[in-house]
N, CA, C and O of each residue as an XYZ file, in Angstrom:
692
protein
N      29.241     76.970      1.485
C      29.387     75.579      1.744
C      30.513     75.021      0.896
O      30.679     75.329     -0.284
N      31.249     74.208      1.555
C      32.360     73.621      0.840
C      31.973     72.218      0.379
O      31.369     71.439      1.117
N      32.327     71.939     -0.809
C      32.030     70.630     -1.350
C      33.280     69.777     -1.214
O      34.369     70.157     -1.645
N      33.094     68.619     -0.605
C      34.209     67.699     -0.461
C      34.349     66.869     -1.718
O      33.373     66.468     -2.353
N      35.542     66.643     -2.033
C      35.830     65.859     -3.204
C      35.857     64.386     -2.808
O      36.509     64.011     -1.834
N      35.160     63.570     -3.552
C      35.130     62.143     -3.251
C      36.383     61.506     -3.809
O      36.800     61.765     -4.938
N      36.965     60.668     -2.981
C      38.130     59.928     -3.456
C      37.729     58.467     -3.562
O      37.021     57.934     -2.707
N      38.178     57.857     -4.585
C      37.815     56.456     -4.790
C      38.628     55.572     -3.864
O      39.687     55.965     -3.375
N      38.122     54.387     -3.635
C      38.824     53.430     -2.786
C      40.142     53.014     -3.412
O      41.072     52.623     -2.706
N      40.229     53.097     -4.735
C      41.478     52.761     -5.416
C      42.565     53.750     -5.044
O      43.725     53.391     -4.837
N      42.162     54.981     -4.968
C      43.145     56.012     -4.658
C      43.679     55.832     -3.248
O      44.866     56.051     -3.009
N      42.806     55.429     -2.287
C      43.225     55.281     -0.894
C      44.177     54.102     -0.706
O      45.160     54.224      0.026
N      43.908     52.955     -1.353
C      44.699     51.751     -1.109
C      45.690     51.448     -2.219
O      46.368     50.421     -2.183
N      45.775     52.273     -3.138
C      46.723     52.041     -4.223
C      46.161     51.118     -5.280
O      46.930     50.578     -6.075
N      44.867     50.911     -5.328
C      44.236     50.121     -6.373
C      44.249     48.623     -6.137
O      43.852     47.878     -7.033
N      44.686     48.137     -4.974
C      44.767     46.700     -4.733
C      43.649     46.164     -3.844
O      43.327     44.979     -3.933
N      43.077     46.945     -3.035
C      42.099     46.491     -2.052
C      40.838     45.903     -2.685
O      40.426     44.821     -2.268
N      40.192     46.551     -3.674
C      38.962     45.991     -4.207
C      39.173     44.610     -4.817
O      38.307     43.745     -4.684
N      40.272     44.390     -5.463
C      40.529     43.086     -6.056
C      40.705     42.039     -4.966
O      40.236     40.911     -5.114
N      41.359     42.386     -3.898
C      41.559     41.463     -2.788
C      40.225     41.110     -2.148
O      39.984     39.963     -1.771
N      39.365     42.111     -2.033
C      38.035     41.858     -1.463
C      37.252     40.885     -2.340
O      36.564     40.008     -1.817
N      37.341     41.020     -3.648
C      36.632     40.138     -4.569
C      37.127     38.709     -4.428
O      36.322     37.779     -4.464
N      38.416     38.511     -4.271
C      38.966     37.172     -4.140
C      38.518     36.523     -2.852
O      38.179     35.339     -2.857
N      38.502     37.246     -1.753
C      38.070     36.658     -0.488
C      36.590     36.366     -0.513
O      36.148     35.362      0.047
N      35.822     37.215     -1.143
C      34.385     36.967     -1.230
C      34.121     35.742     -2.097
O      33.234     34.945     -1.792
N      34.877     35.590     -3.163
C      34.697     34.435     -4.043
C      35.154     33.160     -3.356
O      34.580     32.097     -3.595
N      36.162     33.237     -2.518
C      36.656     32.054     -1.824
C      35.652     31.565     -0.787
O      35.541     30.360     -0.561
N      34.932     32.465     -0.163
C      33.955     32.091      0.862
C      32.687     31.494      0.262
O      32.042     30.663      0.901
N      32.323     31.892     -0.930
C      31.083     31.457     -1.546
C      31.258     30.050     -2.132
O      32.154     29.841     -2.949
N      30.414     29.074     -1.731
C      30.542     27.724     -2.280
C      30.116     27.691     -3.742
O      29.355     28.541     -4.204
N      30.616     26.708     -4.446
C      30.273     26.561     -5.858
C      28.782     26.276     -5.987
O      28.207     25.521     -5.203
N      28.177     26.887     -6.979
C      26.739     26.720     -7.188
C      26.451     25.309     -7.691
O      27.158     24.787     -8.553
N      25.382     24.690     -7.130
C      24.939     23.360     -7.561
C      23.522     23.450     -8.054
O      22.774     24.369     -7.720
N      23.178     22.482     -8.849
C      21.797     22.409     -9.307
C      20.913     22.022     -8.141
O      21.351     21.329     -7.223
N      19.667     22.470     -8.175
C      18.731     22.129     -7.109
C      18.527     20.629     -7.033
O      18.290     19.983     -8.054
N      18.615     20.070     -5.845
C      18.361     18.656     -5.638
C      19.520     17.756     -6.033
O      19.446     16.542     -5.847
N      20.594     18.328     -6.577
C      21.722     17.498     -6.997
C      22.565     17.132     -5.789
O      22.816     17.975     -4.927
N      22.995     15.909     -5.721
C      23.855     15.444     -4.644
C      25.279     15.363     -5.154
O      25.502     15.166     -6.349
N      26.236     15.511     -4.270
C      27.615     15.313     -4.706
C      27.779     13.909     -5.273
O      27.051     12.991     -4.895
N      28.726     13.747     -6.171
C      28.907     12.462     -6.845
C      29.170     11.332     -5.880
O      28.811     10.190     -6.166
N      29.777     11.607     -4.759
C      30.102     10.547     -3.807
C      28.858     10.041     -3.082
O      28.872      8.926     -2.560
N      27.798     10.818     -3.036
C      26.598     10.435     -2.294
C      25.521      9.851     -3.203
O      24.619      9.171     -2.715
N      25.591     10.094     -4.497
C      24.549      9.623     -5.407
C      24.387      8.116     -5.329
O      25.360      7.369     -5.221
N      23.137      7.691     -5.387
C      22.823      6.266     -5.345
C      22.228      5.858     -6.672
O      21.716      6.688     -7.423
N      22.302      4.574     -6.951
C      21.702      4.063     -8.174
C      20.195      4.083     -8.039
O      19.660      3.918     -6.943
N      19.523      4.280     -9.134
C      18.058      4.284     -9.135
C      17.561      2.867     -8.864
O      18.172      1.900     -9.318
N      16.441      2.733     -8.118
C      15.897      1.394     -7.873
C      15.423      0.777     -9.184
O      15.097      1.501    -10.125
N      15.382     -0.551     -9.256
C      14.945     -1.193    -10.497
C      13.495     -0.837    -10.806
O      12.682     -0.651     -9.902
N      13.194     -0.749    -12.064
C      11.840     -0.399    -12.470
C      10.894     -1.552    -12.191
O      11.291     -2.718    -12.212
N       9.646     -1.216    -11.932
C       8.644     -2.223    -11.581
C       8.405     -3.208    -12.725
O       8.172     -4.392    -12.482
N       8.459     -2.730    -13.968
C       8.186     -3.629    -15.074
C       9.318     -4.625    -15.315
O       9.120     -5.634    -15.992
N      10.499     -4.353    -14.769
C      11.618     -5.270    -14.917
C      11.842     -6.119    -13.678
O      12.731     -6.971    -13.666
N      11.050     -5.901    -12.634
C      11.226     -6.642    -11.387
C      10.928     -8.122    -11.609
O      10.029     -8.489    -12.366
N      11.702     -8.953    -10.930
C      11.503    -10.390    -11.049
C      10.279    -10.822    -10.250
O       9.916    -10.191     -9.258
N       9.657    -11.895    -10.690
C       8.510    -12.441     -9.974
C       8.989    -13.015     -8.646
O      10.079    -13.583     -8.577
N       8.183    -12.873     -7.585
C       8.589    -13.426     -6.291
C       8.699    -14.946     -6.353
O       8.050    -15.605     -7.165
N       9.519    -15.469     -5.493
C       9.755    -16.912     -5.464
C       8.480    -17.661     -5.086
O       7.697    -17.204     -4.253
N       8.293    -18.797     -5.702
C       7.141    -19.660     -5.414
C       7.274    -20.210     -3.998
O       8.368    -20.568     -3.562
N       6.164    -20.272     -3.294
C       6.133    -20.817     -1.944
C       5.155    -21.995     -1.953
O       3.967    -21.799     -1.697
N       5.623    -23.204     -2.238
C       4.710    -24.347     -2.389
C       3.959    -24.697     -1.108
O       2.813    -25.141     -1.166
N       4.592    -24.500      0.044
C       3.922    -24.805      1.310
C       2.729    -23.871      1.534
O       1.659    -24.315      1.953
N       2.914    -22.590      1.255
C       1.829    -21.628      1.423
C       0.713    -21.882      0.411
O      -0.470    -21.773      0.733
N       1.111    -22.222     -0.821
C       0.097    -22.501     -1.847
C      -0.732    -23.722     -1.470
O      -1.951    -23.721     -1.639
N      -0.079    -24.763     -0.960
C      -0.798    -25.969     -0.532
C      -1.732    -25.663      0.632
O      -2.849    -26.177      0.692
N      -1.271    -24.824      1.557
C      -2.108    -24.440      2.703
C      -3.325    -23.645      2.241
O      -4.429    -23.863      2.742
N      -3.140    -22.727      1.292
C      -4.258    -21.934      0.777
C      -5.287    -22.832      0.097
O      -6.491    -22.652      0.285
N      -4.818    -23.797     -0.691
C      -5.747    -24.698     -1.372
C      -6.442    -25.647     -0.397
O      -7.605    -26.001     -0.591
N      -5.735    -26.052      0.637
C      -6.363    -26.918      1.648
C      -7.457    -26.155      2.389
O      -8.544    -26.688      2.611
N      -7.177    -24.915      2.773
C      -8.185    -24.097      3.454
C      -9.388    -23.879      2.544
O     -10.530    -23.940      3.001
N      -9.143    -23.626      1.267
C     -10.242    -23.429      0.317
C     -11.084    -24.693      0.187
O     -12.310    -24.616      0.113
N     -10.428    -25.866      0.158
C     -11.153    -27.143      0.055
C     -12.006    -27.380      1.303
O     -13.134    -27.863      1.206
N     -11.464    -27.038      2.475
C     -12.235    -27.177      3.717
C     -13.448    -26.259      3.719
O     -14.488    -26.603      4.280
N     -13.321    -25.099      3.099
C     -14.459    -24.175      3.008
C     -15.518    -24.702      2.050
O     -16.715    -24.566      2.305
N     -15.086    -25.295      0.964
C     -16.031    -25.884      0.005
C     -16.788    -27.031      0.672
O     -17.974    -27.228      0.408
N     -16.103    -27.792      1.542
C     -16.758    -28.888      2.268
C     -17.885    -28.385      3.159
O     -18.835    -29.122      3.426
N     -17.797    -27.144      3.623
C     -18.847    -26.546      4.463
C     -19.798    -25.672      3.648
O     -20.460    -24.786      4.189
N     -19.857    -25.930      2.349
C     -20.798    -25.272      1.430
C     -20.573    -23.769      1.288
O     -21.530    -23.014      1.116
N     -19.309    -23.325      1.358
C     -18.992    -21.914      1.115
C     -19.219    -21.605     -0.360
O     -19.074    -22.482     -1.211
N     -19.570    -20.371     -0.659
C     -19.783    -19.959     -2.045
C     -18.696    -18.975     -2.466
O     -18.086    -18.306     -1.632
N     -18.470    -18.901     -3.759
C     -17.486    -17.974     -4.340
C     -16.131    -18.040     -3.643
O     -15.621    -17.021     -3.177
N     -15.555    -19.220     -3.572
C     -14.254    -19.391     -2.918
C     -13.156    -19.015     -3.910
O     -13.063    -19.582     -4.999
N     -12.331    -18.052     -3.517
C     -11.228    -17.575     -4.350
C      -9.911    -17.685     -3.598
O      -9.856    -17.468     -2.388
N      -8.857    -18.024     -4.322
C      -7.504    -17.981     -3.775
C      -6.762    -16.908     -4.562
O      -6.578    -17.037     -5.773
N      -6.335    -15.851     -3.877
C      -5.619    -14.742     -4.509
C      -4.135    -14.871     -4.204
O      -3.744    -15.030     -3.048
N      -3.321    -14.802     -5.232
C      -1.871    -14.871     -5.090
C      -1.343    -13.437     -4.973
O      -1.271    -12.720     -5.971
N      -0.977    -13.021     -3.764
C      -0.519    -11.647     -3.532
C       0.975    -11.591     -3.218
O       1.446    -10.632     -2.607
N       1.718    -12.614     -3.634
C       3.170    -12.601     -3.434
C       3.761    -11.402     -4.169
O       3.451    -11.165     -5.336
N       4.598    -10.663     -3.489
C       5.228     -9.501     -4.095
C       4.362     -8.260     -4.105
O       4.850     -7.178     -4.430
N       3.100     -8.382     -3.761
C       2.199     -7.234     -3.725
C       1.949     -6.746     -2.302
O       1.558     -5.599     -2.086
N       2.177     -7.624     -1.345
C       2.000     -7.277      0.058
C       3.086     -7.954      0.877
O       3.646     -8.969      0.463
N       3.376     -7.394      2.028
C       4.469     -7.927      2.845
C       3.993     -8.882      3.935
O       4.812     -9.571      4.543
N       2.706     -8.936      4.191
C       2.234     -9.706      5.336
C       1.754    -11.116      5.002
O       1.560    -11.913      5.920
N       1.556    -11.452      3.746
C       1.087    -12.791      3.389
C       1.411    -13.099      1.932
O       1.744    -12.204      1.154
N       1.309    -14.372      1.574
C       1.530    -14.788      0.192
C       0.217    -15.071     -0.537
O       0.097    -14.811     -1.734
N      -0.772    -15.607      0.194
C      -2.054    -15.967     -0.414
C      -3.195    -15.480      0.466
O      -3.102    -15.484      1.693
N      -4.265    -15.063     -0.182
C      -5.490    -14.675      0.517
C      -6.605    -15.560     -0.013
O      -6.806    -15.677     -1.222
N      -7.328    -16.182      0.913
C      -8.480    -17.011      0.549
C      -9.724    -16.229      0.960
O      -9.840    -15.793      2.105
N     -10.646    -16.056      0.027
C     -11.885    -15.313      0.279
C     -13.053    -16.240     -0.025
O     -13.080    -16.911     -1.057
N     -14.028    -16.267      0.901
C     -15.211    -17.114      0.704
C     -16.426    -16.446      1.346
O     -16.291    -15.578      2.208
N     -17.605    -16.864      0.911
C     -18.860    -16.318      1.437
C     -19.727    -17.414      2.028
O     -19.668    -18.578      1.631
N     -20.532    -16.998      2.991
C     -21.536    -17.873      3.577
C     -22.886    -17.186      3.506
O     -22.970    -15.973      3.316
N     -23.953    -17.981      3.664
C     -25.291    -17.418      3.531
C     -25.871    -16.919      4.847
O     -26.858    -16.183      4.843
N     -25.275    -17.309      5.978
C     -25.735    -16.817      7.277
C     -24.532    -16.656      8.198
O     -23.451    -17.180      7.929
N     -24.739    -15.930      9.279
C     -23.631    -15.726     10.215
C     -23.229    -17.041     10.884
O     -22.058    -17.241     11.208
N     -24.200    -17.937     11.091
C     -23.876    -19.262     11.655
C     -23.019    -20.082     10.700
O     -22.088    -20.765     11.126
N     -23.331    -20.014      9.417
C     -22.541    -20.752      8.437
C     -21.118    -20.194      8.368
O     -20.162    -20.964      8.278
N     -20.964    -18.887      8.408
C     -19.637    -18.268      8.361
C     -18.821    -18.697      9.577
O     -17.643    -19.029      9.445
N     -19.429    -18.693     10.744
C     -18.730    -19.137     11.958
C     -18.372    -20.617     11.881
O     -17.290    -21.014     12.311
N     -19.273    -21.439     11.336
C     -19.004    -22.872     11.197
C     -17.868    -23.126     10.203
O     -17.048    -24.020     10.415
N     -17.817    -22.352      9.130
C     -16.731    -22.496      8.164
C     -15.391    -22.161      8.816
O     -14.402    -22.864      8.610
N     -15.362    -21.089      9.600
C     -14.130    -20.684     10.281
C     -13.689    -21.748     11.279
O     -12.506    -22.077     11.365
N     -14.640    -22.280     12.027
C     -14.328    -23.311     13.017
C     -13.802    -24.575     12.333
O     -12.866    -25.203     12.829
N     -14.399    -24.952     11.198
C     -13.958    -26.133     10.466
C     -12.504    -25.973      9.993
O     -11.694    -26.883     10.168
N     -12.180    -24.844      9.409
C     -10.812    -24.601      8.937
C      -9.854    -24.619     10.121
O      -8.795    -25.242     10.059
N     -10.223    -23.945     11.184
C      -9.371    -23.843     12.375
C      -9.082    -25.233     12.967
O      -7.928    -25.560     13.244
N     -10.114    -26.033     13.156
C      -9.957    -27.360     13.778
C      -9.201    -28.325     12.862
O      -8.285    -29.010     13.315
N      -9.573    -28.386     11.583
C      -8.931    -29.337     10.660
C      -7.444    -29.035     10.469
O      -6.626    -29.954     10.450
N      -7.095    -27.777     10.330
C      -5.673    -27.423     10.155
C      -4.872    -27.701     11.426
O      -3.690    -28.039     11.367
N      -5.531    -27.554     12.570
C      -4.852    -27.841     13.837
C      -4.652    -29.344     14.009
O      -3.578    -29.788     14.413
N      -5.700    -30.134     13.697
C      -5.623    -31.590     13.868
C      -4.693    -32.245     12.842
O      -3.821    -33.035     13.205
N      -4.880    -31.919     11.581
C      -4.168    -32.615     10.512
C      -2.746    -32.112     10.279
O      -1.852    -32.902      9.975
N      -2.534    -30.811     10.417
C      -1.221    -30.241     10.094
C      -0.511    -29.637     11.308
O       0.643    -29.221     11.207
N      -1.188    -29.589     12.441
C      -0.584    -28.990     13.631
C      -0.411    -27.482     13.522
O       0.441    -26.904     14.197
N      -1.216    -26.840     12.673
C      -1.120    -25.393     12.482
C      -2.106    -24.656     13.371
O      -3.263    -25.052     13.512
N      -1.627    -23.590     13.958
C      -2.499    -22.718     14.745
C      -2.496    -21.341     14.107
O      -1.465    -20.868     13.628
N      -3.633    -20.713     14.105
C      -3.736    -19.367     13.541
C      -2.990    -18.388     14.441
O      -3.104    -18.443     15.666
N      -2.221    -17.488     13.817
C      -1.528    -16.465     14.604
C      -2.494    -15.384     15.046
O      -2.214    -14.650     15.993
N      -3.615    -15.281     14.378
C      -4.645    -14.318     14.758
C      -5.994    -14.727     14.226
O      -6.103    -15.300     13.142
N      -7.024    -14.429     14.998
C      -8.398    -14.735     14.602
C      -9.264    -13.553     15.007
O      -9.162    -13.058     16.130
N     -10.104    -13.106     14.106
C     -11.005    -11.975     14.382
C     -12.400    -12.267     13.857
O     -12.551    -12.931     12.831
N     -13.412    -11.781     14.544
C     -14.776    -11.801     14.047
C     -15.569    -13.071     14.245
O     -16.669    -13.185     13.703
N     -15.059    -14.036     15.000
C     -15.788    -15.293     15.168
C     -17.073    -15.106     15.980
O     -18.005    -15.899     15.849
N     -17.131    -14.088     16.796
C     -18.322    -13.859     17.637
C     -19.518    -13.404     16.812
O     -20.644    -13.838     17.053
N     -19.271    -12.522     15.828
C     -20.394    -11.966     15.068
C     -20.736    -12.777     13.832
O     -21.907    -12.880     13.467
N     -19.730    -13.358     13.180
C     -19.980    -14.141     11.976
C     -20.244    -13.306     10.735
O     -20.631    -13.861      9.706
N     -20.053    -12.017     10.789
C     -20.231    -11.152      9.621
C     -19.000    -11.221      8.716
O     -19.104    -11.387      7.500
N     -17.839    -11.088      9.345
C     -16.563    -11.149      8.637
C     -15.568    -11.806      9.574
O     -15.227    -11.234     10.609
N     -15.097    -12.989      9.234
C     -14.144    -13.722     10.068
C     -12.809    -13.743      9.342
O     -12.739    -14.020      8.144
N     -11.760    -13.447     10.082
C     -10.413    -13.460      9.533
C      -9.584    -14.486     10.281
O      -9.514    -14.461     11.510
N      -8.961    -15.379      9.549
C      -8.043    -16.368     10.118
C      -6.668    -16.101      9.519
O      -6.494    -16.176      8.302
N      -5.702    -15.795     10.357
C      -4.370    -15.452      9.888
C      -3.406    -16.592     10.185
O      -3.125    -16.893     11.345
N      -2.899    -17.225      9.123
C      -1.907    -18.296      9.242
C      -0.559    -17.823      8.689
O       0.188    -18.623      8.125
N      -0.246    -16.563      8.840
C       0.973    -15.891      8.381
C       1.114    -15.908      6.861
O       0.946    -14.866      6.229
N       1.411    -17.033      6.265
C       1.602    -17.094      4.817
C       0.276    -17.101      4.061
O       0.225    -16.814      2.865
N      -0.796    -17.436      4.781
C      -2.137    -17.485      4.188
C      -3.095    -16.780      5.137
O      -3.109    -17.055      6.337
N      -3.894    -15.872      4.592
C      -4.929    -15.196      5.369
C      -6.269    -15.572      4.760
O      -6.468    -15.441      3.553
N      -7.189    -16.040      5.599
C      -8.511    -16.491      5.150
C      -9.546    -15.459      5.589
O      -9.641    -15.131      6.772
N     -10.325    -14.947      4.624
C     -11.410    -14.002      4.907
C     -12.730    -14.706      4.598
O     -12.950    -15.167      3.478
N     -13.596    -14.784      5.594
C     -14.915    -15.397      5.419
C     -15.961    -14.321      5.653
O     -15.958    -13.652      6.686
N     -16.854    -14.160      4.686
C     -17.819    -13.067      4.727
C     -19.249    -13.558      4.662
O     -19.536    -14.618      4.104
N     -20.129    -12.782      5.232
C     -21.547    -12.864      4.939
C     -21.708    -12.181      3.577
O     -20.995    -11.218      3.296
N     -22.616    -12.649      2.733
C     -22.726    -12.183      1.346
C     -22.723    -10.676      1.161
O     -21.964    -10.157      0.343
N     -23.568     -9.958      1.912
C     -23.672     -8.503      1.751
C     -22.396     -7.797      2.204
O     -21.985     -6.797      1.616
N     -21.784     -8.324      3.243
C     -20.563     -7.711      3.775
C     -19.426     -7.863      2.769
O     -18.618     -6.950      2.598
N     -19.364     -9.011      2.107
C     -18.318     -9.234      1.103
C     -18.442     -8.247     -0.047
O     -17.444     -7.683     -0.494
N     -19.649     -8.040     -0.522
C     -19.834     -7.092     -1.630
C     -19.534     -5.663     -1.192
O     -19.081     -4.853     -2.002
N     -19.779     -5.343      0.068
C     -19.495     -3.996      0.564
C     -17.992     -3.725      0.612
O     -17.545     -2.676      0.149
N     -17.211     -4.646      1.161
C     -15.768     -4.441      1.309
C     -14.979     -4.741      0.035
O     -13.902     -4.175     -0.153
N     -15.472     -5.602     -0.837
C     -14.915     -5.870     -2.152
C     -13.395     -6.076     -2.144
O     -12.651     -5.333     -2.785
N     -12.953     -7.097     -1.409
C     -11.524     -7.408     -1.377
C     -11.000     -7.833     -2.745
O      -9.844     -7.569     -3.074
N     -11.833     -8.484     -3.537
C     -11.391     -8.886     -4.868
C     -11.077     -7.661     -5.722
O     -10.150     -7.688     -6.531
N     -11.838     -6.600     -5.546
C     -11.566     -5.358     -6.269
C     -10.294     -4.688     -5.778
O      -9.560     -4.080     -6.556
N     -10.041     -4.804     -4.485
C      -8.826     -4.235     -3.918
C      -7.589     -4.930     -4.476
O      -6.567     -4.294     -4.730
N      -7.696     -6.239     -4.664
C      -6.590     -7.026     -5.217
C      -6.890     -7.429     -6.651
O      -6.651     -8.575     -7.031
N      -7.405     -6.512     -7.448
C      -7.816     -6.814     -8.816
C      -6.661     -7.270     -9.699
O      -6.865     -8.046    -10.633
N      -5.453     -6.797     -9.413
C      -4.315     -7.162    -10.253
C      -3.620     -8.468     -9.800
O      -2.638     -8.892    -10.411
N      -4.132     -9.095     -8.738
C      -3.543    -10.346     -8.246
C      -4.085    -11.547     -9.022
O      -5.283    -11.615     -9.298
N      -3.222    -12.482     -9.371
C      -3.706    -13.725    -10.006
C      -4.651    -14.463     -9.056
O      -4.443    -14.459     -7.843
N      -5.681    -15.090     -9.603
C      -6.680    -15.750     -8.756
C      -7.100    -17.085     -9.310
O      -7.025    -17.344    -10.511
N      -7.547    -17.930     -8.393
C      -8.109    -19.232     -8.752
C      -9.472    -19.330     -8.075
O      -9.601    -19.101     -6.872
N     -10.471    -19.669     -8.856
C     -11.805    -19.838     -8.297
C     -12.039    -21.325     -8.054
O     -11.869    -22.143     -8.958
N     -12.432    -21.671     -6.820
C     -12.625    -23.075     -6.471
C     -14.094    -23.471     -6.390
O     -14.423    -24.642     -6.582
N     -14.965    -22.541     -6.116
C     -16.400    -22.887     -6.055
C     -17.244    -21.697     -6.416
O     -18.472    -21.790     -6.421
């Protein structure tokens, strides 16, 4: 058996080919980047921190509407009437009014009183109303103010005050 002698690639090409191959391979390979790093032209500034965020602008019309609705509920003997200031915490409203009634008839009467008085005196109509048939939980949506009227046990079950525990509140009754 004859043994063939191995010739190196340098010997075949005169020693220039391997270096040329390295340069072309290096030219094709993109520069390594850190994981998750964006090119400098695409980087965006970090959003402002929550602790430095400015307080949302005061909305006096919404605040007056929330207090008027709360007063109308107190007139119908609602218990535990709260006005929660949720400005900056939610996108759908500025104030939430929460109140309780002792029976489903009382809850329905409270909702009807708020609905009629705001319509007559201020020309306001609710954009949405839910739960008036059952009287367990009635929701009146006036866009900037949302009114929740509960039967006592239902209010403790859903615990909206606990959900909005970090919101400033005013107790009216």
